[in-house]
Structures are given as structure tokens and as C-alpha cells.
C-alpha positions in Angstrom: 20.2 -10.4 3.8 16.6 -11.3 4.6 14.0 -13.3 2.7 11.2 -10.8 2.4 8.6 -13.5 1.5 9.0 -15.0 5.1 7.6 -11.8 6.7 3.9 -11.4 7.5 4.2 -7.8 6.8 5.3 -8.4 3.3 2.4 -10.9 2.8 -0.1 -8.5 4.2 1.2 -5.7 2.0 1.1 -7.8 -1.1 -2.5 -8.8 -0.4 -3.3 -5.1 0.2 -1.8 -4.3 -3.2 -4.0 -6.9 -4.9 -7.0 -5.6 -3.1 -6.2 -2.0 -4.3 -5.9 -3.1 -7.9 -9.3 -4.9 -7.6 -11.1 -1.9 -6.0 -9.6 0.7 -8.5 -11.0 -1.3 -11.4 -14.3 0.2 -10.6 -13.1 3.8 -10.5 -14.2 6.2 -13.3 -11.9 6.0 -16.3 -11.2 9.7 -15.9 -9.1 8.8 -12.8 -6.9 6.4 -14.7 -3.9 8.7 -14.7 -4.5 10.4 -11.4 -6.1 8.7 -8.4 -6.0 5.2 -9.7 -2.3 5.5 -10.6 -1.5 7.1 -7.3 -3.3 4.5 -5.3 -1.6 1.6 -7.1 1.8 3.1 -6.9 1.5 3.8 -3.2 0.2 0.3 -2.6 2.9 -1.5 -4.4 5.6 0.7 -3.0 4.9 -0.7 0.5 5.9 -4.4 -0.3 8.4 -3.4 -2.9 10.4 -1.1 -0.6 10.2 -3.7 2.2 11.6 -6.3 -0.3 14.3 -4.0 -1.4 15.3 -3.2 2.2 15.5 -6.9 2.9 18.2 -7.1 0.1 20.4 -4.6 1.8 23.4 -5.5 3.8 23.0 -3.1 6.8 20.3 -2.5 9.4 20.5 1.2 8.6 19.6 0.6 4.9 16.9 -1.8 5.9 15.4 0.8 8.3 15.5 3.5 5.6 13.4 1.3 3.3 11.0 0.5 6.1 10.5 4.2 6.6 9.7 4.6 2.9 7.2 1.7 3.1 5.6 3.5 6.0 5.3 6.7 4.1 3.6 4.9 1.3 1.2 3.4 3.8 0.2 6.8 5.0 -0.2 8.0 1.5 -2.5 5.2 0.6 -4.4 5.8 3.8 -5.3 9.3 2.6 -6.1 8.1 -1.0 -8.5 5.6 0.6 -10.3 8.3 2.6 -10.4 10.6 -0.5 -11.8 7.8 -2.7 -14.6 7.2 -0.2 -15.4 10.9 0.1 -15.5 11.2 -3.7 -17.9 8.2 -3.8 -15.6 6.0 -5.7 -15.5 3.3 -3.0 -18.1 2.3 -0.4 -17.8 2.8 3.3 -17.2 -1.0 3.7 -14.4 -1.0 1.1 -12.8 2.0 2.8 -13.0 0.4 6.2 -11.4 -2.8 4.8 -8.5 -0.9 3.2 -7.9 1.2 6.3 -7.9 -1.8 8.5 -5.3 -3.5 6.2 -3.3 -0.4 6.1 -3.3 0.1 9.8 -2.2 -3.6 10.4 0.7 -3.0 8.1 1.6 0.4 9.8 1.8 -1.3 13.2 
């Protein structure tokens, strides 16, 4: 088993999740059960799936959870683009999120 807290990828994903929660506080309340919820779930799925994979006994299981984390990163990438296009976040905020996401995806 691996200690997920020792990995830079987990720390980066955790910070991204905190950033997403901060940014979505400014979204319209009408988005509470839609885009806000989806963005938050996608963001915390990245570090949580990584952490769960670290708790598995086989490399095969670990890799499966890494793939789920990657899928959530792609999902969050789209939500970030959509949020900018809808005017919920600024270009600078979107660029910051996309940069963080791409670091994690690599």
C-alpha cells in the first residue's frame, strides 16, 4: 500500500479541489444543484480516487483508480471551459484551473 499524502499529484489535486470550491462560491445560486455540484464532485473525485487506489494491494487496482482520476480531470476541464463561456468565471480563473488540471493530467 502507498501513502497518498506523499505524492505531489495528490497534493496538487487537493489544492485544485480547494480552488474549485472557492471559485464556485461566486456562481449563481441557480447552479447549486447542477454545475456547482458537478464541478465540485469532479474535483474531489481526482484526489479521492487516487487515495483509494493507493490503498489497494495490486498495481492493477491502483492503475484502475488512476484512470478514474484522469476521467474526472477531463470532466472538470470541460466544466471549467463551460463556466468561462457562461460568464461564471473570468478568463484568468479558467486559465488557472486549466493549468492546474493539465499539470495533474500529465
